[in-house]
PAKETOR-937161 format. One line per field, with one value per atom (N, C-alpha, C): x, y, z; atom name; residue number from 1. Coordinates in steps of 0.1 Angstrom, whole numbers. Each point is the difference from the previous one (the first is absolute). Layout:
residues N
x: X; ...
y: Y; ...
z: Z; ...
atomo: CA; ...
num: NUM; ...
END
This chain:
residues 144
x: 8; -8; 9; 10; 9; 7; 3; 6; -9; -13; -9; -1; 0; 0; 13; 11; 12; 0; -5; -1; -9; -11; -10; 7; 8; 7; 10; 8; 9; -7; -11; -7; -6; -5; -5; 11; 11; 12; 4; 0; 4; -10; -13; -11; 2; 3; 1; 12; 11; 12; -2; -8; -3; -9; -10; -9; 7; 10; 8; 8; 6; 8; -9; -12; -9; -5; -3; -5; 10; 13; 11; 2; -1; 1; -12; -12; -11; 2; 5; 2; 10; 11; 10; -6; -8; -7; -9; -8; -9; 8; 11; 8; 6; 4; 6; -11; -12; -11; -3; 0; -3; 11; 12; 12; -1; -4; -1; -11; -12; -11; 5; 7; 4; 9; 10; 9; -7; -10; -7; -8; -7; -7; 9; 12; 9; 5; 2; 4; -11; -12; -11; -2; 2; -1; 11; 12; 12; -3; -6; -3; -9; -9; -11; 6; 10; 4; 8; -3; 7; 10; -4; 9; 2; 12; 3; -1; 1; 1; -12; -11; -13; -2; -5; -4; 12; 12; 11; 0; 3; 1; 12; 11; 12; 2; 2; 2; 13; 0; 12; 10; -6; 9; 7; -6; 6; 12; -3; 11; 11; -3; 10; 9; -6; 7; 9; -5; 9; 12; -3; 11; 10; -4; 9; 10; -4; 8; 13; 0; 12; 9; 12; 9; 5; -1; 4; -10; -13; -10; 0; 3; 1; -13; -5; -11; -11; -12; -11; -10; -3; -10; -14; -9; -13; -8; 4; -7; 4; 13; 6; -8; -3; -8; -14; -6; -13; 0; 10; 1; 3; 9; 3; -12; -7; -13; -10; -1; -9; 5; 13; 6; -2; 1; -3; -15; -9; -14; -2; 6; -2; 5; 12; 6; -9; -5; -9; -13; -6; -12; 2; 11; 2; 3; 8; 3; -13; -9; -13; -9; 0; -9; 5; 13; 6; -3; 1; -2; -15; -9; -14; -3; 6; -2; 5; 11; 5; -10; -6; -10; -12; -5; -11; 4; 12; 5; -1; 2; -1; -14; -10; -14; -3; 7; -2; -4; -7; -4; 7; 9; 8; 15; 6; 14; 8; 10; 8; 15; 8; 15; 5; -5; 5; -2; -11; -3; 11; 4; 10; 13; 4; 13; 0; -12; 0; 2; -5; 2; 14; 6; 14; 9; -3; 8; -1; -12; -2; 6; 3; 5; 14; 10; 14; 3; -7; 3; -5; -7; -4; 8; 10; 8; 7; 2; 6; -8; -12; -9; 3; 7; 4; 13; 1; 12; 11; 13; 11; 1; -1; 1; -11; -11; -11; 4; 5; 4; 12; 9; 12; -3; -9; -2; -12; -9; -12; -11; 3; -11; -5; -11; -4; 1; 3; 2; -11; -11; -11; 0; 9; 2; -3; -6; -2; -2
y: -12; 12; 13; -1; 12; 2; -10; 1; 7; -2; 7; 15; 3; 14; 7; -7; 6; 3; -10; 2; 12; 1; 11; 13; 1; 12; 4; -10; 2; 5; -7; 4; 14; 3; 14; 10; -3; 10; 1; -11; 1; 8; -2; 7; 15; 4; 14; 6; -8; 5; 1; -10; 1; 11; 3; 11; 13; 1; 12; 3; -11; 2; 4; -7; 3; 15; 3; 14; 10; -3; 10; 1; -11; 0; 8; -1; 7; 15; 4; 14; 6; -8; 5; 2; -9; 1; 12; 2; 11; 13; 1; 12; 2; -10; 1; 6; -6; 5; 15; 4; 14; 9; -5; 8; 2; -11; 0; 10; -1; 10; 14; 2; 13; 6; -7; 5; 1; -8; 1; 13; 3; 12; 13; -1; 11; 2; -10; 1; 7; -4; 6; 15; 3; 13; 9; -6; 8; 3; -9; 2; 12; 2; 10; 14; 1; 12; 8; 13; 10; 7; 4; 8; -8; -4; -8; 9; 13; 8; 0; -3; 0; -13; 2; -12; -8; 5; -7; 0; -11; -1; 8; 0; 7; 12; 12; 12; -1; 3; 1; 10; 11; 11; -5; -8; -6; -9; -8; -9; 8; 11; 8; 6; 5; 5; -11; -12; -11; -3; 1; -2; 11; 12; 11; -1; -8; -1; -8; -7; -7; 10; 2; 10; -4; -13; -4; 3; 3; 3; 14; 3; 14; 5; -8; 4; -12; 4; -10; 4; -10; 3; 0; 7; 1; -13; -10; -13; -9; 2; -9; -1; 12; -1; -6; 3; -5; -15; -6; -14; -7; 6; -6; 1; 11; 1; -11; -3; -11; -13; -2; -13; -2; 11; 0; -4; 6; -3; -15; -6; -14; -8; 4; -7; 0; 12; 1; -8; 1; -8; -15; -5; -14; -5; 8; -4; 0; 10; 1; -12; -4; -11; -13; -2; -12; -1; 12; 1; -3; 5; -2; -15; -7; -14; -8; 5; -6; 1; 12; 2; -9; -1; -9; -15; -3; -14; -3; 10; -1; 3; 0; 2; 14; 10; 14; 9; 10; 11; 13; -1; 12; -2; 9; -1; 4; -8; 3; 1; 6; 1; -14; -10; -14; -5; 3; -4; 5; 12; 6; -7; -2; -6; -15; -7; -14; 0; 9; 0; 3; 9; 3; -12; -7; -12; -11; -1; -11; 3; 12; 4; 5; -8; 4; 13; 4; 12; 13; -3; 12; 1; -8; 0; 14; 8; 13; 9; -3; 8; -1; -10; -2; 8; 6; 7; -11; 4; -9; -4; 9; -3; -10; 1; -10; -14; -1; -14; -6; 9; -5; -3; 8; -2; -9; -1; -8; 8; 11; 9; 9; 7; 10; 14; 3; 14; 9; -5; 8; 4; -6; 3; -12; 2; -10; 6
z: 0; 0; 0; 8; 1; -14; -7; -12; -10; 0; -9; 3; 14; 3; -3; 0; -4; -15; -7; -15; -3; 7; -2; 3; 11; 3; -11; -5; -11; -12; -4; -12; 2; 11; 2; -1; 5; -1; -14; -7; -14; -8; 3; -7; 2; 13; 3; -7; -1; -7; -15; -6; -14; -3; 9; -2; 1; 9; 2; -13; -5; -12; -12; -2; -10; 1; 13; 3; -4; 4; -3; -15; -8; -14; -6; 5; -5; 3; 12; 3; -10; -2; -10; -14; -4; -13; -1; 11; 0; 0; 8; 0; -14; -6; -14; -10; 2; -9; 2; 13; 4; -6; 1; -5; -16; -6; -15; -4; 8; -3; 3; 11; 3; -11; -5; -10; -13; -3; -13; 1; 11; 2; -1; 6; -1; -14; -7; -14; -8; 2; -8; 4; 13; 5; -7; 0; -6; -15; -7; -14; -2; 10; -2; 5; 8; 6; -10; -1; -8; 9; 12; 9; 13; 2; 12; 13; -1; 11; 9; -6; 7; 9; 12; 8; 5; 2; 5; 15; 6; 15; 5; -7; 4; -10; 6; -8; -8; -13; -8; 5; 6; 5; 12; 8; 12; -4; -11; -5; -6; -7; -5; 11; 11; 11; 6; 1; 5; -9; -13; -10; 1; 3; 1; 12; 10; 12; -3; -11; -4; -8; 6; -6; -14; -4; -13; -11; 4; -9; -4; -12; -4; -7; -10; -7; 0; 1; 0; -11; -8; -11; 7; -7; 6; 1; -8; 0; 11; 5; 10; 13; 6; 13; -2; -12; -2; -1; -8; -1; 13; 8; 13; 9; -1; 9; -4; -13; -5; 5; -1; 5; 15; 8; 14; 2; -8; 1; -2; -10; -3; 12; 5; 12; 12; 3; 12; -2; -12; -3; 1; -6; 1; 14; 7; 14; 8; -2; 7; -4; -12; -5; 7; -1; 6; 15; 7; 14; 3; -8; 1; -1; -10; -2; 13; 5; 13; 11; 1; 11; -3; -12; -3; 3; -3; 3; 15; 8; 15; 5; -9; 3; 7; -5; 5; -11; 3; -10; 3; 10; 3; -3; -7; -4; 12; 4; 11; -5; 8; -3; -2; 8; -1; -14; -7; -13; -10; 2; -9; 3; 12; 3; -4; 1; -4; -15; -8; -14; -4; 7; -2; 3; 11; 4; -10; -6; -10; -14; -3; -13; 2; -5; 1; -7; -10; -7; 8; 11; 8; 13; 2; 12; 2; -10; 1; 9; 2; 8; 15; 4; 14; 2; 12; 4; 2; -3; 1; 15; 9; 14; 5; -6; 3; -3; -13; -4; 8; 4; 7; 15; 6; 14; 3; -9; 2; 6; 5; 6; -11; 3; -10; 4; 12; 5; -5; -3; -4; -14; -8; -14; -9; -11; -10; -13
atomo: N; CA; C; N; CA; C; N; CA; C; N; CA; C; N; CA; C; N; CA; C; N; CA; C; N; CA; C; N; CA; C; N; CA; C; N; CA; C; N; CA; C; N; CA; C; N; CA; C; N; CA; C; N; CA; C; N; CA; C; N; CA; C; N; CA; C; N; CA; C; N; CA; C; N; CA; C; N; CA; C; N; CA; C; N; CA; C; N; CA; C; N; CA; C; N; CA; C; N; CA; C; N; CA; C; N; CA; C; N; CA; C; N; CA; C; N; CA; C; N; CA; C; N; CA; C; N; CA; C; N; CA; C; N; CA; C; N; CA; C; N; CA; C; N; CA; C; N; CA; C; N; CA; C; N; CA; C; N; CA; C; N; CA; C; N; CA; C; N; CA; C; N; CA; C; N; CA; C; N; CA; C; N; CA; C; N; CA; C; N; CA; C; N; CA; C; N; CA; C; N; CA; C; N; CA; C; N; CA; C; N; CA; C; N; CA; C; N; CA; C; N; CA; C; N; CA; C; N; CA; C; N; CA; C; N; CA; C; N; CA; C; N; CA; C; N; CA; C; N; CA; C; N; CA; C; N; CA; C; N; CA; C; N; CA; C; N; CA; C; N; CA; C; N; CA; C; N; CA; C; N; CA; C; N; CA; C; N; CA; C; N; CA; C; N; CA; C; N; CA; C; N; CA; C; N; CA; C; N; CA; C; N; CA; C; N; CA; C; N; CA; C; N; CA; C; N; CA; C; N; CA; C; N; CA; C; N; CA; C; N; CA; C; N; CA; C; N; CA; C; N; CA; C; N; CA; C; N; CA; C; N; CA; C; N; CA; C; N; CA; C; N; CA; C; N; CA; C; N; CA; C; N; CA; C; N; CA; C; N; CA; C; N; CA; C; N; CA; C; N; CA; C; N; CA; C; N; CA; C; N; CA; C; N; CA; C; N; CA; C; N; CA; C; N; CA; C; N; CA; C; N; CA; C; N; CA; C; N; CA; C; N; CA; C; N; CA; C; N; CA; C; N; CA; C; N; CA; C; N; CA; C; N; CA; C; N; CA; C; N; CA; C; N; CA; C; N; CA; C; N; CA; C; N; CA; C; N; CA; C; N; CA; C; N; CA; C; N; CA; C; N; CA; C
num: 1; 1; 1; 2; 2; 2; 3; 3; 3; 4; 4; 4; 5; 5; 5; 6; 6; 6; 7; 7; 7; 8; 8; 8; 9; 9; 9; 10; 10; 10; 11; 11; 11; 12; 12; 12; 13; 13; 13; 14; 14; 14; 15; 15; 15; 16; 16; 16; 17; 17; 17; 18; 18; 18; 19; 19; 19; 20; 20; 20; 21; 21; 21; 22; 22; 22; 23; 23; 23; 24; 24; 24; 25; 25; 25; 26; 26; 26; 27; 27; 27; 28; 28; 28; 29; 29; 29; 30; 30; 30; 31; 31; 31; 32; 32; 32; 33; 33; 33; 34; 34; 34; 35; 35; 35; 36; 36; 36; 37; 37; 37; 38; 38; 38; 39; 39; 39; 40; 40; 40; 41; 41; 41; 42; 42; 42; 43; 43; 43; 44; 44; 44; 45; 45; 45; 46; 46; 46; 47; 47; 47; 48; 48; 48; 49; 49; 49; 50; 50; 50; 51; 51; 51; 52; 52; 52; 53; 53; 53; 54; 54; 54; 55; 55; 55; 56; 56; 56; 57; 57; 57; 58; 58; 58; 59; 59; 59; 60; 60; 60; 61; 61; 61; 62; 62; 62; 63; 63; 63; 64; 64; 64; 65; 65; 65; 66; 66; 66; 67; 67; 67; 68; 68; 68; 69; 69; 69; 70; 70; 70; 71; 71; 71; 72; 72; 72; 73; 73; 73; 74; 74; 74; 75; 75; 75; 76; 76; 76; 77; 77; 77; 78; 78; 78; 79; 79; 79; 80; 80; 80; 81; 81; 81; 82; 82; 82; 83; 83; 83; 84; 84; 84; 85; 85; 85; 86; 86; 86; 87; 87; 87; 88; 88; 88; 89; 89; 89; 90; 90; 90; 91; 91; 91; 92; 92; 92; 93; 93; 93; 94; 94; 94; 95; 95; 95; 96; 96; 96; 97; 97; 97; 98; 98; 98; 99; 99; 99; 100; 100; 100; 101; 101; 101; 102; 102; 102; 103; 103; 103; 104; 104; 104; 105; 105; 105; 106; 106; 106; 107; 107; 107; 108; 108; 108; 109; 109; 109; 110; 110; 110; 111; 111; 111; 112; 112; 112; 113; 113; 113; 114; 114; 114; 115; 115; 115; 116; 116; 116; 117; 117; 117; 118; 118; 118; 119; 119; 119; 120; 120; 120; 121; 121; 121; 122; 122; 122; 123; 123; 123; 124; 124; 124; 125; 125; 125; 126; 126; 126; 127; 127; 127; 128; 128; 128; 129; 129; 129; 130; 130; 130; 131; 131; 131; 132; 132; 132; 133; 133; 133; 134; 134; 134; 135; 135; 135; 136; 136; 136; 137; 137; 137; 138; 138; 138; 139; 139; 139; 140; 140; 140; 141; 141; 141; 142; 142; 142; 143; 143; 143; 144; 144; 144
END
């Protein structure tokens, strides 16, 4: 009798592990589908836009001022700050979407700092967002 209950326990554990793996694969697939839809929509929007300066999250003037702080930058074309501002918009929107999907994965409708940091930790190409002292000491010192 004990042998059957042990087998049941093992089977239940394997089922949970299998469900977890399948669930994780489904979440990754859903995230990939959302990202494909996001970039398709962005591409369509870009084809329609005549003037990039309208409706940017980051001001091109602010970016131009940041660029001027580098003493090696002597001249800045008028298009450069606008294109960098649009790139910043894409970056912010994609990070927000990934963070929102993380919140939904955790059965929440409120976006938290933890969602953003989880996304950054999962994506190697976003590691630059962490401070160097955070990565070396293991603490976050209030920064991320």
